[in-house]
Structures are given as structure tokens and as C-alpha cells.
PyMOL commands that place a pseudoatom at each C-alpha (Angstrom):
pseudoatom trace, name=CA, resn=UNK, resi=1, chain=A, elem=C, hetatm=0, pos=[-67.076, 21.154, 25.476]
pseudoatom trace, name=CA, resn=UNK, resi=2, chain=A, elem=C, hetatm=0, pos=[-64.516, 22.004, 22.806]
pseudoatom trace, name=CA, resn=UNK, resi=3, chain=A, elem=C, hetatm=0, pos=[-61.195, 20.509, 21.939]
pseudoatom trace, name=CA, resn=UNK, resi=4, chain=A, elem=C, hetatm=0, pos=[-58.330, 22.223, 20.194]
pseudoatom trace, name=CA, resn=UNK, resi=5, chain=A, elem=C, hetatm=0, pos=[-56.316, 19.141, 19.391]
pseudoatom trace, name=CA, resn=UNK, resi=6, chain=A, elem=C, hetatm=0, pos=[-57.287, 16.066, 17.412]
pseudoatom trace, name=CA, resn=UNK, resi=7, chain=A, elem=C, hetatm=0, pos=[-55.071, 13.030, 16.957]
pseudoatom trace, name=CA, resn=UNK, resi=8, chain=A, elem=C, hetatm=0, pos=[-54.918, 11.533, 13.501]
pseudoatom trace, name=CA, resn=UNK, resi=9, chain=A, elem=C, hetatm=0, pos=[-53.619, 7.989, 13.130]
pseudoatom trace, name=CA, resn=UNK, resi=10, chain=A, elem=C, hetatm=0, pos=[-52.172, 6.728, 9.885]
pseudoatom trace, name=CA, resn=UNK, resi=11, chain=A, elem=C, hetatm=0, pos=[-49.940, 3.690, 9.339]
pseudoatom trace, name=CA, resn=UNK, resi=12, chain=A, elem=C, hetatm=0, pos=[-49.543, 3.195, 13.098]
pseudoatom trace, name=CA, resn=UNK, resi=13, chain=A, elem=C, hetatm=0, pos=[-48.223, 6.764, 13.503]
pseudoatom trace, name=CA, resn=UNK, resi=14, chain=A, elem=C, hetatm=0, pos=[-50.088, 9.564, 15.255]
pseudoatom trace, name=CA, resn=UNK, resi=15, chain=A, elem=C, hetatm=0, pos=[-50.134, 13.187, 14.146]
pseudoatom trace, name=CA, resn=UNK, resi=16, chain=A, elem=C, hetatm=0, pos=[-51.572, 16.320, 15.709]
pseudoatom trace, name=CA, resn=UNK, resi=17, chain=A, elem=C, hetatm=0, pos=[-54.250, 17.727, 13.454]
pseudoatom trace, name=CA, resn=UNK, resi=18, chain=A, elem=C, hetatm=0, pos=[-55.224, 21.341, 14.141]
pseudoatom trace, name=CA, resn=UNK, resi=19, chain=A, elem=C, hetatm=0, pos=[-57.087, 22.589, 11.092]
pseudoatom trace, name=CA, resn=UNK, resi=20, chain=A, elem=C, hetatm=0, pos=[-60.072, 23.578, 13.238]
pseudoatom trace, name=CA, resn=UNK, resi=21, chain=A, elem=C, hetatm=0, pos=[-61.895, 22.817, 16.424]
pseudoatom trace, name=CA, resn=UNK, resi=22, chain=A, elem=C, hetatm=0, pos=[-64.406, 20.152, 17.320]
pseudoatom trace, name=CA, resn=UNK, resi=23, chain=A, elem=C, hetatm=0, pos=[-67.616, 21.449, 18.875]
pseudoatom trace, name=CA, resn=UNK, resi=24, chain=A, elem=C, hetatm=0, pos=[-70.665, 19.630, 20.148]
pseudoatom trace, name=CA, resn=UNK, resi=25, chain=A, elem=C, hetatm=0, pos=[-73.682, 20.054, 17.841]
pseudoatom trace, name=CA, resn=UNK, resi=26, chain=A, elem=C, hetatm=0, pos=[-75.720, 21.791, 20.530]
pseudoatom trace, name=CA, resn=UNK, resi=27, chain=A, elem=C, hetatm=0, pos=[-73.187, 24.642, 20.696]
pseudoatom trace, name=CA, resn=UNK, resi=28, chain=A, elem=C, hetatm=0, pos=[-72.850, 25.146, 16.952]
pseudoatom trace, name=CA, resn=UNK, resi=29, chain=A, elem=C, hetatm=0, pos=[-75.235, 28.116, 16.740]
pseudoatom trace, name=CA, resn=UNK, resi=30, chain=A, elem=C, hetatm=0, pos=[-73.593, 29.866, 19.693]
pseudoatom trace, name=CA, resn=UNK, resi=31, chain=A, elem=C, hetatm=0, pos=[-70.146, 29.403, 18.200]
pseudoatom trace, name=CA, resn=UNK, resi=32, chain=A, elem=C, hetatm=0, pos=[-71.194, 30.615, 14.745]
pseudoatom trace, name=CA, resn=UNK, resi=33, chain=A, elem=C, hetatm=0, pos=[-72.878, 33.683, 16.263]
pseudoatom trace, name=CA, resn=UNK, resi=34, chain=A, elem=C, hetatm=0, pos=[-69.773, 34.505, 18.314]
pseudoatom trace, name=CA, resn=UNK, resi=35, chain=A, elem=C, hetatm=0, pos=[-67.519, 34.034, 15.290]
pseudoatom trace, name=CA, resn=UNK, resi=36, chain=A, elem=C, hetatm=0, pos=[-69.750, 36.272, 13.158]
pseudoatom trace, name=CA, resn=UNK, resi=37, chain=A, elem=C, hetatm=0, pos=[-69.719, 38.961, 15.828]
pseudoatom trace, name=CA, resn=UNK, resi=38, chain=A, elem=C, hetatm=0, pos=[-65.935, 38.750, 16.120]
pseudoatom trace, name=CA, resn=UNK, resi=39, chain=A, elem=C, hetatm=0, pos=[-65.569, 39.072, 12.352]
pseudoatom trace, name=CA, resn=UNK, resi=40, chain=A, elem=C, hetatm=0, pos=[-67.845, 42.133, 12.209]
pseudoatom trace, name=CA, resn=UNK, resi=41, chain=A, elem=C, hetatm=0, pos=[-65.971, 43.745, 15.108]
pseudoatom trace, name=CA, resn=UNK, resi=42, chain=A, elem=C, hetatm=0, pos=[-62.669, 43.156, 13.323]
pseudoatom trace, name=CA, resn=UNK, resi=43, chain=A, elem=C, hetatm=0, pos=[-64.008, 44.636, 10.091]
pseudoatom trace, name=CA, resn=UNK, resi=44, chain=A, elem=C, hetatm=0, pos=[-65.386, 47.686, 11.900]
pseudoatom trace, name=CA, resn=UNK, resi=45, chain=A, elem=C, hetatm=0, pos=[-62.025, 48.256, 13.602]
pseudoatom trace, name=CA, resn=UNK, resi=46, chain=A, elem=C, hetatm=0, pos=[-60.171, 48.051, 10.289]
pseudoatom trace, name=CA, resn=UNK, resi=47, chain=A, elem=C, hetatm=0, pos=[-62.595, 50.490, 8.642]
pseudoatom trace, name=CA, resn=UNK, resi=48, chain=A, elem=C, hetatm=0, pos=[-62.233, 52.881, 11.562]
pseudoatom trace, name=CA, resn=UNK, resi=49, chain=A, elem=C, hetatm=0, pos=[-58.426, 52.717, 11.398]
pseudoatom trace, name=CA, resn=UNK, resi=50, chain=A, elem=C, hetatm=0, pos=[-58.512, 53.330, 7.644]
pseudoatom trace, name=CA, resn=UNK, resi=51, chain=A, elem=C, hetatm=0, pos=[-60.819, 56.340, 8.007]
pseudoatom trace, name=CA, resn=UNK, resi=52, chain=A, elem=C, hetatm=0, pos=[-58.591, 57.781, 10.724]
pseudoatom trace, name=CA, resn=UNK, resi=53, chain=A, elem=C, hetatm=0, pos=[-55.512, 57.314, 8.541]
pseudoatom trace, name=CA, resn=UNK, resi=54, chain=A, elem=C, hetatm=0, pos=[-57.267, 59.018, 5.606]
pseudoatom trace, name=CA, resn=UNK, resi=55, chain=A, elem=C, hetatm=0, pos=[-58.294, 61.955, 7.813]
pseudoatom trace, name=CA, resn=UNK, resi=56, chain=A, elem=C, hetatm=0, pos=[-54.760, 62.342, 9.189]
pseudoatom trace, name=CA, resn=UNK, resi=57, chain=A, elem=C, hetatm=0, pos=[-53.232, 62.223, 5.696]
pseudoatom trace, name=CA, resn=UNK, resi=58, chain=A, elem=C, hetatm=0, pos=[-55.577, 64.962, 4.471]
pseudoatom trace, name=CA, resn=UNK, resi=59, chain=A, elem=C, hetatm=0, pos=[-54.804, 67.036, 7.549]
pseudoatom trace, name=CA, resn=UNK, resi=60, chain=A, elem=C, hetatm=0, pos=[-51.056, 66.742, 6.895]
pseudoatom trace, name=CA, resn=UNK, resi=61, chain=A, elem=C, hetatm=0, pos=[-51.525, 67.632, 3.236]
pseudoatom trace, name=CA, resn=UNK, resi=62, chain=A, elem=C, hetatm=0, pos=[-53.563, 70.735, 4.023]
pseudoatom trace, name=CA, resn=UNK, resi=63, chain=A, elem=C, hetatm=0, pos=[-51.046, 71.912, 6.634]
pseudoatom trace, name=CA, resn=UNK, resi=64, chain=A, elem=C, hetatm=0, pos=[-48.201, 71.553, 4.134]
pseudoatom trace, name=CA, resn=UNK, resi=65, chain=A, elem=C, hetatm=0, pos=[-50.102, 73.382, 1.417]
pseudoatom trace, name=CA, resn=UNK, resi=66, chain=A, elem=C, hetatm=0, pos=[-50.955, 76.222, 3.817]
pseudoatom trace, name=CA, resn=UNK, resi=67, chain=A, elem=C, hetatm=0, pos=[-47.315, 76.432, 4.922]
pseudoatom trace, name=CA, resn=UNK, resi=68, chain=A, elem=C, hetatm=0, pos=[-46.168, 76.549, 1.309]
pseudoatom trace, name=CA, resn=UNK, resi=69, chain=A, elem=C, hetatm=0, pos=[-48.600, 79.361, 0.515]
pseudoatom trace, name=CA, resn=UNK, resi=70, chain=A, elem=C, hetatm=0, pos=[-47.484, 81.319, 3.591]
pseudoatom trace, name=CA, resn=UNK, resi=71, chain=A, elem=C, hetatm=0, pos=[-43.800, 80.916, 2.650]
pseudoatom trace, name=CA, resn=UNK, resi=72, chain=A, elem=C, hetatm=0, pos=[-44.484, 81.947, -0.931]
pseudoatom trace, name=CA, resn=UNK, resi=73, chain=A, elem=C, hetatm=0, pos=[-46.308, 85.073, 0.250]
pseudoatom trace, name=CA, resn=UNK, resi=74, chain=A, elem=C, hetatm=0, pos=[-43.620, 85.924, 2.797]
pseudoatom trace, name=CA, resn=UNK, resi=75, chain=A, elem=C, hetatm=0, pos=[-40.583, 85.461, 0.518]
pseudoatom trace, name=CA, resn=UNK, resi=76, chain=A, elem=C, hetatm=0, pos=[-41.940, 86.343, -2.897]
pseudoatom trace, name=CA, resn=UNK, resi=77, chain=A, elem=C, hetatm=0, pos=[-40.502, 89.463, -4.429]
for i in range(1, 77): cmd.bond("trace and resi %d" % i, "trace and resi %d" % (i + 1))
show_as sticks, trace
zoom trace
């Protein structure tokens, strides 16, 4: 079982403390494996998005250069 909220008592006052989660020791390996997989999935998604953005930027650049060449050929005198 996991808990997302921990109470912290200081000077007879209680505070919510949410800097992390508390996990039973027997589930530590499962949690670390799931977290590692989530991190790698996130990184792969960011790399994929970046590569797609790079490809689209090059495509736009080449289209504009081709258009410029066509206009120069058409209207040059």
C-alpha cells in the first residue's frame, strides 16, 4: 500500500508533508522499475517530438528556397 500524504508534527502543530510517497519495502523494486520505464518513455517521446520538429523545419525551409528559385526564374529579366 502507498500513501500520498504524511502528517508532520512540530510544536503541537500538524503540517501536510508531500515531498514524496511512502512505499512498503517489498514494493520498492516494482516502483523503481515503473518509474524508470516512465522516465524512458517520456524521454523517447521528447526525442521523437524534437526529431519531428526538425524534419518539419527543414521541409519548410526547402519549400521556401524552391519557391524563391522559381520566382527568381519566372520574374528575372
